[in-house]
N, C-alpha and C positions, 0 to 999 in steps of 0.2 A: 755523827754527824750533828753540827748545833744547830737545833731546834728552829731555829729562827731561818737558817739556810735551807734547812729542809720546808718549813711552811712556806719561804717565799718559791723554791725549785717547784712546791706542787701548786701553788698559787697558780704559777705562771704554765704548769703544765696541764691542769683544771681550767683556769682561766681562760689559756688562748683559744679555744672555740667562741668562749664569748667575746672577749677581746676583740678576734679578730671577726665573728661572726657580726658584733655589732656595727663593729667599723666598715667592714663589707655592707651588709645592711642599709648605712648610714650612704651609701654610694647611692640606695635607691632614691633618696630623699630628693636630689636633683629632677631623678625623673618624675617621681610623684610630682613634686610641685610644678613640673613642667605639665606636664597631660593631666591633672585636676585642677579642677578649681578649690578655691578657700573653703566654700563650705563643702565638697565632697572629702577635704583632709578631713576637716571636722568631723564629720560623721564616719570616718575609716577609726578617727581617733574614738570618740565614742565606744563604737562597736570593740575596738580591744580595750577598752577602760571594762567594760563590763565583762570580755574576757578573762581579765586579770583577776575579780570577784571568782568568776568560776572554776577556772583553773587550781584557787586556793581550795575550793568547794571540794573538786573532784580528788584530790589529792590528801585533803584533811590531816595534816600533819603527818602522816604515815611514814613519810619519809625522814624526820627525825627520831618517831619511834622505834622506828628499825633500826636508826644508829645506836640509839641507846640499849636497846635489848641485846642487838644483835654483838654490841662490842660489850656488854656488860656480862652476857650469858655465854658468850660462844658459842651460840649454837645456831646452824645454817636454816632450821626449821622456821626462825622467825622471816626472811626472805619470803617463801611459800606463803606463810602468813599473811602477810603486807599485801604481797602482790596480787593473791586471791581476792582478798577483800576490796583493793583497788579494783581489780578487773569486774566483779558483782557489781559494785555501785555505779562504776563507769558505763555497764551496758544501760542501767536503769534509767541514769544521768543523760544521756546522750539518745536515747532512744525517746527519752518523753519529749526532748528537746525539738528531735527531728519529726515527731507527730504533731506535735502542737507549734511548731514554728510560725503560721499564719497568726493564732492567738497572742504567741509573742508578742509577733509585731505591734499587733494591734495595741496590746497592754503598756509597751514601751513606748509605744506613738516613734515608733522607727519609720525612716524612710528608705527603707530598703527592700529588695525584695524576695520571696521567701528565700531561695534555693540557696542564699547567701547566710540566712539562718541554718541551714540545715550543713553547709559546707562547715560552719562554726562548730555544729555538734559532731559531727565525724573528728575535726582539730580537735576538741576538748578530749575527744576519747583515745587519739592517741597518743596527746600528750601525756595524758593519765597513765596509762597502762606502760609506757617507756619508764617513766618516773622512779619508778623501785629498780629497775634494772640499772639505771644509771648512778642509782642512790650505792648499788652492788657492787659496781665498777669504782667509784670513789672509795668506799670501806676498803676495797680491795685492792687499792695502789693501781688499779690498772687505768691511768692517766691517758695512756696513748691509745688505747679503745674506745675509752670516753672520750677525748678529743677529735678522734675520727668521726664518732656516731654523729657528737654536735656540729663540727664542722661541715661532715655530708650534709646536713640537712639545711644547713644555712646556705652554704654555697647551691646548693639545688633552689631553693628558693628566690636566690636573687638572679639565677639563669633564667626560672618560668617567667621572673616579672620582666627583665629585659625580653625575652622572647614575647610574650603578651603584650607586651607595651611598647615595645620600639622594633622588635626583628619584624615581628608578623606584620604590624602596618605599615613597614616599608616594602617588606615584599608584595602587599597586598596592592600598595600605590601601585608599584610596579609591572604588578600585573601576574604576578607568580603563583598567588593563591589569593584566596577569599578569607578577609578579615577585615573585623570593625576598624575603620579611619577614620571616623569623625572624633574629633577630640572634643568635649573633654570625654575620655573614654569610661567603660562602666567599672566601678570598683571592685565589683565580682571578681575578675581577675587578680586582684591582690589576694584573695581567700584561698580562692582557685592553688593560685602558685604554694601557697603557706600548706595547704592539704596536701599535695601532691610532694612536697619539699618532706613533710614529717611522716610521709609513709615509707620513703629511705631508711628512716629507722627501726622499724618493725624487720627488714631484712636483714639490718648487721645484726640487731639483737636478738636473731632469730634461737639461738641458743639458748639466752637469757628468758624468753616470752614463750615461744611454744614447747620446749622441752622441760618448763618447770612441772612439777608436780603439783597440783591443785591442793591446797589444803584449808580446812576449817577447823580449827580446836577453838573451842568456844571460850576456855579460859585464858589462853595467850591471847586470842583476840580481844578480850574483854581489858585485859591486863593493857595492851598497847593502846588502844582506844581511850583509856581513862587516862593515858601520859597524850596521846594525839589531839584530841580535844580540845585542850587551852591552846593549843598550837594553832590550831586552827582557828580557833576565835581570834586571838594573837594575829594571825596571817590575814583575817578579814577586817580586823580594826587597823591596821598596820597598812594595806592598801588601800584602804578607803584613804590615808591620809595623799596616799600617792595619786591616786584615780579619782574620787570622788569630785573634786571641783570640773573634771571632764564632763561628768554625767550631768552635773546640775547646775553648770555655767549659763547654760543658756536660758535656763528659767531664773535667774538671778538678775543678771544682766536687763537694765533699765533698755526699752526701746529707742531708740537712736542714742546711743552713750557714746557711739563711735563713729561720727561724720560719713554716710555713705556706706556702711559696714554693718551687716546683721548681726545677730547674736551667733548663728552660725559660722558663720565668714570669721568672727571674730576670733571664735572657738578654734576655729582650722589655724591661724594667723599662732595663737598663743600654742598651740600644738606642733606649731612647725618653729616655734622659737625654745620649746620644751624639749625639742629632739638634741638641742646642743649642751644638755646638760646630762646628755650620754656619756660624756667623755670621764663624767664623776660616777658614773653609774657600773661603767667597766671595772674599776680599781673595787668599787665594792661587789660588786657578782664575782671577781675572780678570786677574792679573798672569801667570799660566802661557801665558796667550793670546796676551797683547800682546807678553811677554818674551823667547820664545826667538827670532821672528824680530827684535826690536831689538836684541838683542844680538849675533846674526848680523852683520845690517845695521851695526852702529858696531864691530865689530870690529877693524878695520884703522884706525881713528881712533887717532891718537897720544894722545889724552885718554881713550882707552877705559877703562885701569884709574883713573882718577880717579870719571869718569861712574859706572861698574859698581860705585863704594865707595858714591857717593851714592845709587845706586837701593838697595842693601841698607838704609844708614840709615832713608832716609823711610818704606822698607816697613816696617820694624821698628815705627817711630815710630805708622805708621797701625795697625798689627800689637796695639801695646800699646794703643791707645785701643779696639780691640775686645775683647781680654783684659779690661782694666779695668769696659767699660761693660756686657759679656755678664753677668761673675763677679758684680758686687755686684748686677746685677738679675735674677740667675738664677729666684729665686724668684717674681717678677713674669712673669717669661717664661715659666716652667712652668705659672704659675697659668693664663695664656693658653691656650697650645699643647698641653698634654697635660690631655685631657681628665679622665679618670678618677684619683684621688689615689694607687694604685696604680703607676703611672707614674714618679709624682712623689718616689718614696725614696730616690732616690740623686741628687739635684740637687746635694748638696755635693762629687758628684765634676765641676761643670763648670769650675772653675780650672784643676785638673789636668790634663783633656783637652784646655782652650785651650790652655794651656802647650804640651805635646806638639805642639799644631798649630802653634804659631808657633814650635819649632824645628824642624820640617818645612819651614815656607814661607822660615826662612833657609836651611836647606839647599837648597831651589828655586833661590835667586838664588846659593846659593856653587857649585853643581853646572853652571856654566856655562863654567868654565875646563876643566874635561875633554869639552866640547864642541867647543870653540874650536881644541883643542891635538890633535883627534882622538884623544884617550886616553880614550876612551869604556870601556874595559876596568875604569878607575877606579872607575866609576858601577858598576860589578857588585861589585867588591871592598865599596864603602861600604854599598851595598842589602846584600849578602849577611852584612855586620855586624851591621848593623841589622836585618835578618830573624832572625838568631840570636838577639841582644841581648831582642828580641821574645819568640821562644819561649823561650829560657831564662825571661824574666823571668814569662812565663804562665804556666808548670810550676811556676814556683817560688811564686811569688807568690797565683793564684787559688785555690789550694788552702788558703791561710792568711787572705788580704784578700778574696776573693771578687771583686766584681767592681772596687773599690777598686784590687785588685790588677793587676788587667787596666790600667787608668787609667796606673795608676804605669810599670808595663811600656814603655806606648807611651812615654809621656815619657823614660825610661830610652833607646829605642831611638831615639826624634830626637835626642837629644843626642849618644849615640854616634856618630850619621851626621855631624851638623852637625860636629863637632868634626874628626873624620875628612877629612872633605872638607875642612874650610879650612885645615888642617895640611898637608894634602899638596897643595895647589892653591896654596899660597904658595911652593911648592920649583917649580912648573912653571909657574906664571902669577902674578905676584906683584900683587897688587891692595893697594893703601892701605887698607883698612877699620879705619873708626874703631871697633875693639873695646872700647875701654876705654868710650865713650860708648855705644856699644851695651848693654854688659852694665852699666853702672851704670843705665841708663833703666829696663833689664827688672829688675833688683832694685828701684828703687823703687816699679814699677807691682804687683811682687810683695808689698812691704811693705803696701803700700795695699791690696789685698785681702785679705793673710791677716789686719791689723789689724782690718777691717771684719767677716771672717767670726768673728775672735773675739771682737768685740765688740757681735756684731750683737743688735739692739734685738729682743725676743719681740713685739712690739707691730706686728703687720701693717702699719701705714699707715705708722708710724713708718720701720719695714724699707725699703719702698719708696720713702720720699721720700727716705732718707740715698741709697739707691741712686743714683737720677736726681741728687740734689744732689751726690755727690762725683764722679761720673762725669763731669757736666759741667763741674764747677770742674778737673779734670784734665785733660780736652781743651781749655777755655780757657787753662789757664796754658800747657799744649804749644804751642798756636797762638802764644804772646805770647815764646814762648823761641826758636821757629823762625819766627816770620813773616818776617824779614829774608832768611834760605836761599830760603824757599819762595815768596816774592814775586820774588826774585831771577833775572834771566836770563843770570846767569854762573856758571859753574862754577866753586866756590871749592876 
């Protein structure tokens, strides 16, 4: 089977739960923006920003280490080693968060109840201990069980949200049960739904979790940790690019920067707009699930460099379809998914946020060189550079431009990571990427978006119609231009 078609197939299977799940989860955005105030939405965003950092710490690069050593040495023992290590550390981490929840709230100056932090401690624990079992399914190409596990959790999370925030309040108002009916609702329901949904994965992965033999082999664990620690540092620096602005935004935004909107409410507006960048994140997530095992499995092939170059080119082409399609239809998508007008004040940021995600997706493709050559420390350097650019960009731009500054800071950070990764990679693992064609395609898409926004009609119907029409025309022209290569079974 053509390797590109195999990658596309597995990206679809492994990415299906992520794509459908995020799309389904996005159906919760109209609910959350209807029942929560902008400041509450900002608080939820900040908590999940902290959660993103902790999820990286909980797994500390062991997924990638497991892939690397299990494929290289063909030993099943690496699964037990990785799982045992994460299980023990997760018990310690979550136990500490659960016990010291009040102190954590005070230290981080959070406006939440203690039980919410304790909910999060359990969520972190479950997410961590299912990480290696899910990685095992990916490595064994058991895409269907992987998809079923992820989709079950996602669907249950949505159902619990709907029950807690829509169905139960409706039944309570009708006199059928006792439940909170006063809006805005407690944000704790969001995290309770997440906790209950995650628990289902423990049942589905019963064999991979509860029947595994716990092992702790010092030499092997040390070898995996040496490989994993740079991945951990890279992950932390990388997540800083995506989430740090959500954590420090309130501290950097000058008072009364937006008329009638405080910093926490502005964070809620920015976070709601940021949700629209999910469409680019879907493609990246699907690619990451299938891409890492794919690259490792193809690394020894003599045509691997050419194959990797074509993978990047087609990834960028797909991403440009998303960039153009979502940007030109941001007003329409925002009208559908953001229930209150207050949440739509920053829709002009959508093209900027999507551009940042595009560069991140390119970086994910490029980063395979240091994983294949065991030079993972380059990932640390690159991610630290990105994190520092994001931090400095936020510090310099948010006080001047508000959430527009945060959006530009993310673009600068992801671009710096992409450039650094490309030039360093070409020295150590040369891949003939079609840089000229990729840059030209990005520029063409950018011009289309810029012209549309500059001449965007004030009439709502015309705006929507042009957005859909131009997006469809762009997709059709791209397919006609690339159809021979797409349909070809040969690697040219």
